[in-house]
Structures are given as C-alpha cells and as structure tokens.
N, C-alpha and C positions, 0 to 999 in steps of 0.2 A: 698315303693319306690315312689308311687304316691304322698304321703305327702312330701317327700323330693323334688320332682320336683316342686310341687306347692309352697313350701317354697322358693326354689331357684328363681323361677319366680317372686314371690312377693318381694323378696329382691332386685331383679334387677330393678323392677318398682319403688320401694321406693328410691333406690339409685339414680336413674336418677332424680327423683323429688327433692331429697335432694340436689344434686349437682346443679341443676338449681336454687333452692332457695338460697343456700349459695353464688353462683356466683353473682346472681342479687342483693342480699342484700349488698354484698361487693361493687359492682359497685355504689350503692347508698350512700356509705360511712359508712355503719354499720360494726361493728366488733364483734368478738366472743371471749369470754374468753376461750372457748373450742368448737371446731367444733362438731356439733351434730353427734352422732354416733348411736343413737337408737331411738325407737318409731317413731314419725312423727312430731316432733317439733324442732324448732331452737330458741335459745335464742340469741338475738342480742342487742348490745349496740348502742343506737341512739344518744349518746352525741355529735357526730360530725355533726349531721344534723342541718340545719338552724332553729332558733327559729321561731315558737313555736314547731316545730316538734321534737325537742330534749328533749321534756318532754313526758313521756309515756301516760299520760291521754290526752294531747292535740293531740298526734299522733293518739291515739285510736279514738277520736272524728272526726278528719280530715279524717282518713281512712274509718270510718263508713259512712261519707257523700259520699264517693266514692263507697260504697257498698262492702267494704273489711273488714272482721272481723279479728282483731288482739287483743291481750290481753296484757295490761300493766303489767309490772313486779310487780308493787305495789299490784296488785290483789292477788299475791301469798305471800306477805310479812306477816310474823308472828311476831306480836308485841303486844301480849295480854295485857301486863302491861303498854303499852304506854310509855316505858322508853325512846324510841327514838322519836324525834320530826320530823325527816326526814327519809324517806325510802332509803336504799341503792339501791333499785330497781327502783327508779324514772326514770332512763334513760335506762331501759331495756324493751324489748318487746318480746313476744312469738309469733312466726309465725308457722302455721301448713302447712305441705306439704302432709297432708292426702287426700285432695280431688283429683279428677282426674287431670292429668297434664294440660289439657286445662284450668281448673279453676285456677290452681296455676299460670299459665302464665298470665291469665287475671288479677288476683289480683296483681301480680308483676308489670304488665304494668300500672295498675292504681296507684300503689304506686310510681312508677317511675315518672309518670306525676305529682303527688302531690308534690314530692320532687323537681322536675324541676321548678315547678311554685313557690315554696317557695324560691328557690335560685334566682329567677328572671332572 
C-alpha cells in the first residue's frame, strides 16, 4: 500500500513537470512526433527555430552557454557503417524534466530568453 501511494505521488510530480516542459517547449516553437509518456525525457523537433538554433549541435552549445544541459539527437544516432552522410536527428533535441521543478523552470526560462534573442 505504501509503495502504491509513493508511486502515485511520484507520477503526479513527474506529470506536472512533463506538462510544464511540453507546454513551454511548444510555446518556443518546438514540436513532438509523439508526446512524451514515460521516463523523464522529451524529444522535440527544433527545425522551426531561428538559425542557428534549428541545428541540434548549435542549440546544444548555445544552451550550454546559458548553463542549460540539453542533448542533441545526433548523439543518439546509430550509423556504424557511415552509409548516411546526414543524420535524421540533426534537428531533434532531448530535454529532461527529471530535476526538481524549480530547476526545470529555470532551464526553460533560460531557453526562452535564448530563443527570443535569436528571433531578434
């Protein structure tokens, strides 16, 4: 019974953080092939963002300058034989809503400022 209560509480906390992240990333112009349903990650397409932020590695570097850790989709690309010259994940990012909600908000605020400045 205690485990069920703890699990329910944890799901509620993560659901709140996931909803916050999905809402804020959409407001920035990012899209999702499928809305995140599990773990604590969101995969977002950044192709509609202004250049250079519409490239995963450029987004990663710009976010890192603002002390926000993101992960470019190309970091997860599996292409061992190097048959492809371009990654289909170049315009995808992985965002984590695992940290506490205040840290998630802070990171999203910093990303929003970064995107606003890129839009001019």
